C-alpha angles and dihedrals in degrees: 000000000000125000098235117172118244091258092050090053093052088053096043092047087058086065094049100268121149124178090247096047116137129177136173109256095186094113098052090041094050094045093049094040087057088049088061103268122133113234115226138171099263089055095048092046094052097045091044088060102027109019115128097020112134123197095160095098126054103235110186092193091061099038116089110256093247089058098046091045091054088236122141120273117220113217125210092265090051093254110146119219136178125201106238092181135004118247111243115205138113139199096226102120100179091065101046120121088248104045103091127097097262090054094041090058093050093047099043095048094043105139094218093055089043093051090054092045093239132139125211132214130184111238099177149308135291126208091351098283110051128074125224122211141195119218119214091255090059097255116137126224138171128216127220097179112134123162130182119270112282093021110154108226115225097217092187101047105024111111117236108252098201124144119203118239100168152326089250135023088249092054091048093050093044090052093050095046090047090057089061099052136079122207113226 
């Protein structure tokens, strides 16, 4: 379904992913819709295939022995890589930092997205503290907006603090995983 790189597939498999994986995303979709997000096809597709995967925790029992031991991994083309770090992300959208009602109101009324006729939907967390989103056109962004407790969001004048990760979920995952490896 998605064009994940060989390295990304290794990482995703450590969390239980398989290419034919399919889960029912209704719980996440319903929750986030109630919070104020609009459900659209790109969000549903991502959550059907990746929903519930959690790579935020390094779980030795799930990680291939070669990764856990810090030994090189040999790819299909005989390229050797080493994981210098381990990617930390999940596809659990109802527990992201930006999944609650206050943040839904901020993101869904964002003037930059509205001008482009786009919707936004949280798909999970990155590095424990950042939410990553899919836009209705399939592009993936992360948010690094954090305000002090009690901050009153100015929905009309607040700039969108979205950082581009990829034109597809596969491109975004591949980019995140690529940042964690060293070529030998």
